[in-house]
C-alpha positions as CSV (number, residue, x, y, z in Angstrom):
1,M,78.7,98.8,61.5
2,T,75.2,99.8,62.4
3,P,72.3,97.7,61.2
4,T,71.3,100.3,58.6
5,E,74.9,100.4,57.4
6,I,74.9,96.6,57.1
7,L,71.6,96.7,55.1
8,M,73.0,99.5,52.8
9,D,76.1,97.5,52.2
10,E,73.9,94.5,51.2
11,H,72.0,96.8,48.9
12,Q,75.2,97.4,47.0
13,L,75.5,93.7,46.2
14,I,71.8,93.5,45.4
15,L,72.1,96.5,43.0
16,A,75.0,94.9,41.2
17,V,72.8,91.8,40.6
18,L,70.0,94.1,39.4
19,D,72.3,95.6,36.9
20,S,73.3,92.2,35.7
21,L,69.8,91.0,35.6
22,E,68.6,94.1,33.6
23,E,71.5,93.6,31.2
24,G,70.6,90.0,30.6
25,A,67.0,90.9,30.0
26,D,68.0,93.6,27.6
27,R,70.1,91.2,25.7
28,L,67.3,88.7,25.6
29,D,64.8,91.4,24.5
30,S,67.2,92.4,21.7
31,G,67.2,88.8,20.4
32,D,70.6,87.7,21.8
33,K,70.7,84.2,23.2
34,V,70.8,84.2,27.0
35,D,70.8,80.9,28.7
36,A,67.8,80.3,30.9
37,D,70.2,79.2,33.7
38,F,71.4,82.8,33.9
39,F,67.8,83.9,35.0
40,L,67.5,80.8,37.3
41,D,70.8,81.8,39.0
42,A,69.5,85.3,39.4
43,A,66.3,84.0,40.9
44,E,68.3,81.8,43.4
45,F,70.3,85.0,44.4
46,V,67.1,87.0,44.9
47,A,65.2,84.3,46.8
48,D,68.1,83.1,49.0
49,F,70.2,86.2,49.6
50,A,68.0,89.3,48.9
51,D,64.9,87.8,50.5
52,K,65.9,85.1,53.1
53,C,69.0,86.9,54.3
54,H,68.6,90.6,53.6
55,H,64.8,91.1,53.8
56,A,64.6,88.7,56.7
57,K,66.8,91.0,58.8
58,E,64.6,94.0,57.8
59,E,61.3,92.3,58.4
60,D,62.2,90.2,61.5
61,I,64.4,92.7,63.3
62,L,64.6,96.3,62.1
63,F,61.0,96.7,61.1
64,V,59.8,95.1,64.3
65,A,61.9,97.5,66.3
66,M,60.5,100.4,64.4
67,T,56.9,99.2,65.1
68,T,57.6,99.0,68.8
69,M,58.3,102.7,68.6
70,D,54.7,103.5,67.5
71,M,55.3,103.2,63.8
72,P,52.4,101.2,62.4
73,Q,53.0,97.9,60.5
74,D,49.7,98.1,58.5
75,S,50.2,101.6,57.1
76,G,53.0,104.1,56.4
77,P,56.6,103.4,55.5
78,V,57.0,100.0,57.0
79,A,53.8,98.8,55.4
80,V,55.0,100.1,52.0
81,M,58.3,98.3,52.4
82,L,56.6,95.0,53.3
83,A,54.2,95.3,50.4
84,E,57.1,95.9,48.0
85,H,59.0,92.9,49.4
86,E,56.0,90.7,48.6
87,E,55.6,92.3,45.1
88,G,59.3,91.5,44.5
89,R,58.7,87.9,45.5
90,Q,55.9,87.7,42.9
91,Y,58.1,89.0,40.1
92,T,60.9,86.7,41.1
93,A,58.5,83.7,41.0
94,G,57.3,85.0,37.6
95,F,60.7,85.2,36.0
96,R,61.9,82.0,37.6
97,A,58.9,80.0,36.3
98,A,59.2,81.6,32.9
99,A,63.0,80.8,32.8
100,E,62.2,77.1,33.6
101,Q,59.7,77.1,30.7
102,M,62.4,78.7,28.5
103,K,64.9,76.0,29.6
104,D,62.3,73.3,28.6
105,G,62.2,74.8,25.1
106,D,59.3,77.2,25.3
107,A,60.8,80.2,23.4
108,A,57.6,82.3,24.0
109,A,58.4,82.2,27.8
110,A,61.2,84.7,27.1
111,A,58.6,87.5,27.0
112,D,57.5,86.7,30.5
113,V,61.1,86.5,31.7
114,I,61.8,89.9,30.3
115,R,58.6,91.6,31.6
116,N,59.0,90.1,35.2
117,V,62.8,91.0,35.2
118,F,62.2,94.6,34.2
119,D,59.3,95.0,36.7
120,Y,61.4,93.5,39.5
121,V,64.5,95.6,38.7
122,N,62.5,98.8,38.6
123,L,60.6,98.0,41.8
124,M,63.8,97.1,43.7
125,R,65.8,100.1,42.6
126,E,63.0,102.4,43.8
127,H,62.6,100.4,46.9
128,I,66.3,100.4,47.8
129,N,66.3,104.2,47.2
130,K,63.4,104.7,49.6
131,E,65.0,102.4,52.3
132,N,68.4,104.1,52.1
133,N,67.2,107.7,52.0
134,V,64.0,107.6,54.0
135,L,63.3,104.5,56.0
136,F,66.8,103.9,57.4
137,P,67.4,107.5,58.5
138,M,64.0,107.3,60.1
139,A,64.9,104.2,61.9
140,E,68.1,105.7,63.3
141,Q,66.1,108.6,64.6
142,I,63.1,106.8,66.2
143,I,64.9,103.7,67.7
144,P,66.5,104.6,71.0
145,A,70.1,103.5,71.7
146,D,69.2,100.6,74.0
147,V,66.8,99.1,71.5
148,M,69.3,99.7,68.7
149,A,71.8,97.8,70.7
150,N,69.4,94.8,70.7
151,V,68.8,95.2,67.0
152,T,72.6,95.2,66.4
153,A,73.0,92.1,68.6
154,D,70.2,90.3,66.6
155,F,71.8,91.4,63.3
156,Q,75.2,90.0,64.4
157,C,73.7,86.7,65.4
158,R,72.1,86.4,62.0
159,M,75.2,87.4,60.2
160,D,77.3,85.0,62.2
161,D,74.9,82.1,61.4
162,D,74.9,83.1,57.7
163,A,78.7,83.3,57.7
164,N,78.9,79.9,59.3
165,K,76.8,78.5,56.5
166,G,79.1,80.2,53.9
167,I,76.1,82.4,52.6
168,P,77.9,85.7,52.1
169,A,80.8,84.2,50.1
170,R,78.5,82.0,48.0
171,Y,76.2,84.9,47.0
172,R,79.1,87.3,46.3
173,A,80.5,84.6,44.0
174,L,77.1,84.2,42.4
175,A,76.8,87.9,41.8
176,E,80.1,87.9,40.1
177,K,79.1,84.9,38.0
178,L,76.0,86.9,36.8
179,R,78.1,89.9,36.1
180,L,80.5,87.8,34.0
181,C,77.7,86.0,32.1
182,N,76.8,89.3,30.4
183,Q,80.3,89.7,28.9
184,D,81.0,88.2,25.5
185,D,84.1,86.5,26.8
186,A,82.4,85.3,30.0
187,V,84.7,83.2,32.2
188,A,83.2,80.2,33.9
189,V,82.7,80.8,37.6
190,T,81.9,77.8,39.9
191,V,79.6,78.6,42.7
């Protein structure tokens, strides 16, 4: 797989979690009881998989390669993606903090969970669409084959390191747990 194919594959897992997260926020907004741990688990997925694994490959490897090909980091597509990553981190911190308050018995914090989740989900769906349909094809065009070979090798090193730590399996299982939490007859999944 090419680096952009790897990233798009990871986007599918992230989109599945966004669907679960949105469904949980919809249920909470409708007055259903949704355990705060659901949102805390989702925040863990976002912070540890979407950000530390996925965004790290983009920011530390692919975007760096793109900027060496005269694509500016402080303006244009790369700058927009970096700004959106940071905005996503703020929304994640917001719904995590509100979920912790909710867990401590603050029922009013549910409104902050809902707002931050919806803002995060909307941002990331648009963000993923831009990366898949604009930025990644652009990267494939502007990064020469020899540089792309280095990007591929760097991606493989990161992925091997993540696999040795059990990260992919853990976060695929967590994504499944989040999906199941939104079903009435949810099955307990240990992660």
